[in-house]
N, C-alpha and C positions, 0 to 999 in steps of 0.2 A: 447543457454542460455534459461533457463526456465523463465516463466512469473514472478515467485517469485524473481528470481535473477535480472531480469530487474526492477522490482518494487523497490527492495532494492537499486539498483544502482541509480535510479532516486531520491529516498529519500535522499541518501547520497549526491548526486550532488546538490540538492536544499537546504538541511538543514544541511549538514555537518556530521550528525550522526543520527542514528535511535532514540537515546534517545531524542535529541532535537526535532525531528519530533513528537514523541509520546507525549511529553509535550505540543507542539503546538496544537495537536489534542485533548488533554485531555484524552489520552489513556495511559495505562501502557506500558512500554517498552516491557514487556513480551508478552503482547497481540499482538503487532506489530511483534515481533520476531517469535511468533508462526505461523503467516501467512506465513513466509518464510519456515518453516519446514513442516507444515501441508498442506499448499496450499491455494490459493485464493478461490477455490471453496468449501472449507470446513470451511469457515469463515462466521460469522454472517453477513447478508446482510447490516444491519445498520452500522456496522463497515467498511465494504467495501465502502459504499456510503460516509461515513465521510472522509475516506482516499482519495477517488477519488476527492471529492470536494476540499479538502485541496491541492491536487497536481494539480488540474485543468485538470483531465483526465476523460474519459468516463467510467462509471461503466459497461455499456453494452459491450463495446469493451474489457474491462478487463476480463469480464466473458468469452469472446471468445478467450482469450489468447493474446490480443494485448493491447499495451499502446498507446492511441491516445488522443492528447490534445483536449479539448473542444473548 
């Protein structure tokens, strides 16, 4: 499973939907959905940091392809 698939799975597990998560973060649903198709490494770093803070995971580890709680 790719890191993007794992991230999406975590978001749905914690928030029930990508849309609800995006609203909580103040992002558009399309911005979050684009991460799943384009990849974590091709996403603006400030967006990744915001997402990681909201999910309570390490941005450094996410960049290395791992989801690790802080």
